[in-house]
C-alpha positions as CSV (number, residue, x, y, z in Angstrom):
1,M,130.1,50.8,193.1
2,A,133.0,49.3,195.0
3,N,133.8,52.6,196.7
4,S,130.2,53.5,197.5
5,N,129.3,54.3,201.1
6,F,125.9,52.7,200.5
7,I,126.2,49.1,201.7
8,D,122.9,47.2,201.9
9,H,124.2,43.6,202.1
10,V,126.7,42.1,204.5
11,K,127.6,38.5,205.6
12,I,128.9,38.0,209.2
13,Y,130.1,35.0,211.2
14,L,128.5,35.0,214.7
15,R,129.2,33.0,217.9
16,S,127.3,33.6,221.1
17,G,128.9,32.9,224.4
18,N,129.1,29.5,226.1
19,G,127.3,29.2,229.5
20,G,129.6,29.0,232.5
21,P,129.9,25.7,234.3
22,G,128.2,25.2,237.7
23,S,130.5,24.9,240.8
24,V,131.2,21.8,242.9
25,H,131.8,23.3,246.3
26,F,131.0,22.5,250.0
27,R,130.5,24.8,252.8
28,R,133.6,24.7,255.1
29,E,133.8,27.0,258.1
30,K,135.4,26.8,261.5
31,H,132.3,25.6,263.3
32,V,130.7,23.9,260.4
33,P,133.2,21.3,259.3
34,K,130.7,19.3,257.3
35,G,128.5,21.9,255.7
36,G,126.4,20.9,252.7
37,P,127.0,21.6,249.0
38,D,126.9,25.3,248.1
39,G,128.2,25.5,244.6
40,G,126.6,28.3,242.6
41,N,125.3,28.3,239.0
42,G,127.3,29.3,236.0
43,G,126.5,32.6,234.2
44,R,124.7,32.7,230.8
45,G,126.7,33.2,227.7
46,G,126.4,36.5,225.9
47,H,123.6,36.9,223.3
48,I,124.1,38.5,219.9
49,I,121.4,41.1,219.4
50,V,120.4,43.3,216.5
51,K,118.9,46.7,217.4
52,G,117.2,49.4,215.2
53,N,118.9,52.8,214.9
54,Q,117.0,55.4,212.8
55,Q,120.2,57.5,212.5
56,L,121.7,54.8,210.3
57,W,120.8,54.4,206.6
58,T,123.4,51.9,205.4
59,L,125.3,48.8,206.7
60,L,128.7,50.5,205.9
61,H,129.8,50.2,209.6
62,L,129.5,46.4,209.4
63,R,131.3,46.1,206.1
64,Y,134.6,44.9,207.7
65,K,133.2,43.2,210.8
66,K,133.4,39.7,209.5
67,H,133.4,38.0,213.0
68,L,131.3,38.9,216.0
69,I,131.9,36.8,219.1
70,A,130.1,37.3,222.5
71,R,131.8,36.6,225.8
72,N,131.3,33.3,227.7
73,G,129.5,33.2,231.0
74,Q,131.6,32.9,234.2
75,P,131.8,29.7,236.3
76,G,129.7,29.5,239.5
77,E,131.4,29.8,242.9
78,G,131.1,28.5,246.4
79,G,128.7,30.2,248.8
80,R,125.9,29.9,246.2
81,R,127.4,32.6,244.2
82,S,126.4,32.5,240.5
83,G,128.9,33.4,237.8
84,A,128.5,36.6,235.9
85,N,126.6,36.5,232.5
86,G,128.7,37.0,229.4
87,E,128.5,40.5,227.9
88,D,126.0,40.7,225.0
89,V,127.1,41.9,221.5
90,I,124.6,44.5,220.1
91,I,124.6,45.1,216.4
92,E,123.0,48.5,215.5
93,V,121.3,48.4,212.1
94,P,119.2,50.8,210.0
95,L,115.5,50.4,210.0
96,G,114.4,48.0,207.3
97,T,117.2,45.5,207.9
98,A,116.3,41.8,207.6
99,V,118.4,39.0,209.0
100,K,118.7,35.6,207.3
101,N,120.7,32.4,207.9
102,A,123.5,32.5,205.3
103,E,123.5,28.7,204.8
104,T,119.7,27.9,204.7
105,D,118.4,31.3,203.6
106,A,115.9,31.0,206.4
107,F,114.4,34.3,207.7
108,I,115.4,35.1,211.3
109,T,114.1,38.5,212.1
110,E,113.4,42.0,210.7
111,I,114.0,45.4,212.3
112,T,111.6,48.2,211.4
113,E,111.3,50.4,214.5
114,E,113.7,52.6,216.5
115,G,115.1,50.8,219.5
116,Q,113.6,47.4,218.4
117,E,115.8,44.5,219.6
118,A,115.9,40.9,218.5
119,I,118.2,38.1,219.7
120,I,119.6,36.3,216.7
121,A,122.1,34.1,218.5
122,K,121.3,33.1,222.1
123,G,124.0,32.6,224.6
124,G,124.3,29.1,226.2
125,L,122.6,28.6,229.6
126,G,124.9,28.4,232.6
127,G,125.3,25.0,234.3
128,L,123.7,24.3,237.7
129,G,126.0,24.1,240.7
130,N,126.1,21.0,243.0
131,E,123.7,22.7,245.5
132,N,120.9,21.9,243.0
133,F,121.5,18.2,243.1
134,K,121.3,17.6,246.9
135,T,118.6,15.0,247.8
136,A,117.6,13.1,250.8
137,T,119.6,10.1,249.6
138,Q,122.5,12.1,248.1
139,Q,123.6,14.7,250.6
140,T,127.0,15.5,249.1
141,P,126.7,15.5,245.3
142,R,130.2,15.9,243.8
143,Y,129.1,17.0,240.3
144,A,127.6,20.0,238.6
145,Q,126.4,20.8,235.1
146,P,128.7,22.2,232.4
147,G,127.4,25.3,230.7
148,E,125.5,24.9,227.4
149,P,127.5,25.8,224.3
150,G,126.7,29.0,222.4
151,V,125.3,29.2,218.9
152,E,127.6,29.4,215.9
153,M,126.3,30.6,212.5
154,Q,126.7,32.9,209.5
155,V,124.0,35.4,208.8
156,I,123.2,37.8,206.0
157,L,122.0,41.3,206.9
158,E,120.0,42.8,204.1
159,L,118.7,46.4,204.1
160,K,115.5,47.3,202.3
161,L,114.9,51.0,202.5
162,L,111.9,52.3,204.4
163,A,110.2,55.0,202.3
164,D,106.6,56.0,201.7
165,V,107.1,56.4,197.9
166,G,109.5,54.6,195.6
167,L,110.4,56.0,192.2
168,V,110.3,53.4,189.5
169,G,111.5,54.1,185.9
170,F,114.1,53.5,183.2
171,P,117.4,55.3,183.4
172,N,117.2,58.9,182.4
173,A,113.5,59.1,183.3
174,G,114.1,62.1,185.6
175,K,113.8,60.4,189.0
176,S,116.9,62.0,190.5
177,T,115.9,65.4,189.2
178,L,112.4,65.0,190.7
179,L,113.8,64.0,194.1
180,S,116.2,67.0,194.1
181,V,113.3,69.4,193.3
182,V,110.8,68.1,195.8
183,S,113.2,67.4,198.7
184,A,116.6,68.5,200.1
185,A,118.3,65.4,198.7
186,K,121.2,66.0,196.4
187,P,121.5,63.0,194.1
188,E,124.0,63.0,191.3
189,I,122.3,64.1,188.1
190,A,123.6,63.8,184.5
191,D,122.3,63.1,181.1
192,Y,123.4,59.5,180.8
193,P,122.1,56.1,182.0
194,F,122.8,54.8,185.5
195,T,123.9,58.2,187.0
196,T,122.2,56.9,190.1
197,L,124.2,54.0,191.4
198,V,122.7,53.8,194.9
199,P,119.2,54.5,196.3
200,N,118.7,58.1,197.6
201,L,116.2,59.2,200.2
202,G,114.5,62.6,200.5
203,V,111.9,64.0,202.8
204,V,109.2,65.8,200.8
205,A,107.5,68.7,202.6
206,Y,103.7,68.8,202.2
207,R,101.0,71.2,203.3
208,D,100.6,72.2,207.0
209,Y,104.1,71.0,207.9
210,K,103.4,67.4,206.9
211,S,105.9,65.3,205.0
212,F,106.6,61.9,203.4
213,V,109.7,60.1,202.4
214,M,110.6,59.4,198.8
215,A,113.2,57.0,197.5
216,D,115.0,57.3,194.2
217,I,115.8,53.7,193.2
218,P,118.5,53.1,190.5
219,G,116.9,52.8,187.0
220,I,115.3,49.5,186.0
221,I,116.0,48.1,182.5
222,E,114.1,45.5,180.7
223,G,115.5,42.2,182.0
224,A,116.4,43.6,185.5
225,S,114.5,40.8,187.2
226,E,116.9,38.4,185.5
227,G,119.9,40.3,186.8
228,K,120.6,42.6,183.9
229,G,121.9,46.1,184.7
230,L,121.6,47.4,188.2
231,G,118.0,46.5,188.7
232,L,118.2,43.2,190.5
233,R,120.5,44.5,193.2
234,F,118.1,47.4,194.1
235,L,114.6,46.0,193.3
236,R,114.3,44.8,196.9
237,H,114.3,48.4,198.1
238,I,110.9,48.8,196.3
239,E,109.4,46.1,198.5
240,R,109.1,48.4,201.5
241,N,107.5,51.4,199.7
242,A,103.8,52.0,200.3
243,I,103.4,53.7,196.9
244,L,105.2,53.1,193.6
245,L,105.5,56.2,191.6
246,F,106.3,55.3,188.0
247,L,108.2,57.9,186.0
248,V,108.0,57.8,182.2
249,P,109.4,60.8,180.2
250,A,107.1,62.6,177.8
251,D,109.5,62.0,174.9
252,A,109.3,58.2,175.3
253,R,108.4,56.3,172.2
254,D,105.3,54.7,173.8
255,I,104.5,55.8,177.4
256,A,101.9,53.0,177.9
257,M,104.3,50.4,176.7
258,E,107.2,51.6,179.0
259,Y,104.8,51.5,181.9
260,K,103.8,48.0,181.0
261,I,107.4,46.8,180.8
262,L,108.2,48.3,184.2
263,L,105.2,46.5,185.7
264,K,106.3,43.3,184.1
265,E,109.8,43.5,185.6
266,L,108.4,44.1,189.0
267,E,106.0,41.2,188.6
268,K,108.8,38.8,187.6
269,Y,110.8,39.9,190.6
270,N,108.0,39.7,193.2
271,P,104.3,39.4,192.1
272,E,103.2,41.0,195.4
273,L,104.6,44.3,194.3
274,L,101.6,44.7,191.9
275,D,99.3,44.9,195.0
276,K,100.9,48.2,196.0
277,K,99.3,51.5,195.1
278,R,100.6,53.0,191.9
279,L,100.8,56.4,190.4
280,L,102.2,57.5,187.0
281,A,104.0,60.7,186.4
282,I,104.9,61.8,182.8
283,S,108.1,63.7,183.4
284,K,109.8,66.3,181.1
285,S,106.4,67.6,180.3
286,D,107.8,71.1,179.6
287,L,108.6,69.5,176.1
288,L,104.9,69.3,175.4
289,D,102.4,72.0,174.2
290,E,98.7,71.7,175.0
291,E,97.9,69.9,171.8
292,L,100.6,67.2,172.3
293,E,99.5,66.7,175.9
294,A,95.9,66.3,174.9
295,A,97.0,63.7,172.2
296,L,99.1,61.8,174.7
297,T,96.3,61.7,177.3
298,N,94.3,59.3,175.0
299,E,97.2,56.9,174.9
300,L,97.8,56.7,178.7
301,P,97.0,53.5,180.7
302,E,93.5,53.7,182.2
303,Q,94.2,51.6,185.3
304,V,96.4,54.1,187.0
305,K,96.1,57.7,188.1
306,W,98.5,59.9,186.2
307,V,99.8,63.5,186.1
308,F,102.0,65.5,183.7
309,I,105.0,67.0,185.6
310,S,108.1,69.0,184.9
311,S,111.0,69.2,187.4
312,I,112.3,72.2,185.4
313,T,109.2,74.4,185.4
314,G,107.5,73.0,188.4
315,K,104.5,72.0,186.4
316,G,102.2,69.5,188.1
317,M,104.3,69.2,191.2
318,Q,101.6,70.2,193.7
319,S,99.1,67.9,192.0
320,L,101.6,65.1,192.3
321,K,102.2,65.7,196.0
322,D,98.4,65.8,196.5
323,F,98.0,62.5,194.7
324,I,100.7,60.9,196.8
325,W,99.3,62.3,200.1
326,E,95.8,61.1,199.2
327,A,97.1,57.6,198.3
328,L,99.1,57.4,201.5
329,N,96.1,58.3,203.6
330,E,93.4,56.3,201.9
């Protein structure tokens, strides 16, 4: 895990730029020995901005950027010349990134669209020059405003994958194999628990050149919502999926019970997950003959649409895609 290129959680110290001070200046020319005040305003301090980039799928590029500091605004000058604004710092993030205050855990913003921008630390305003303080009774003000200080804070950037369908199941349920069969994704596959250590995304081709995105989430175990196994770290990626596709293998001891346990873990983590559309796929169905399949049908949960599939033989794959597409477009 330590060497993985999939980084979905980073903490960064930010400091936006200070505003530049206003200028105290008087017009002095050869034929205007006593010109009035003409001190310009200070420039605005640089903002720190997050921006969506759909070419990114991880926060790896921010892993070692522990400090991001924007430039200060420049001081105002005589002749009513304003100082230059400080240069903004733009942090490009993958779609699905949420920003929170690291100290208070308060939500700041969320990036879900390509090119979307949000200021997370505003630069300080520049101070007004002495030209702005001239009055009928005060013709020669000898003061100007200092610039406002920038914002200093620590933030947490947290990525939640944007996918249409999220695969939910225990380790070895066949999620990675399914993703590798229906898409061009190449997740690591082996016959032992927790082969998948990071979420994988795949684009699934459908009829008439349509497609949808499927995410293989690392396997949930009973107790994942309390932090056991890998589940807690990756359960948040399920929050963004429109449909949850539960995978339970045909050789499970009790398919309905496994489905119930998975539902229970999701509910403990976030009860709102139960409001999402759900489908159940019984994987590894090439192990079943018609008689066994008929017997299992009577034991399946009634409150969810189900389909028998096999990633090895291709059984039920088109039906599964049809179910998913119908659910996405209801």
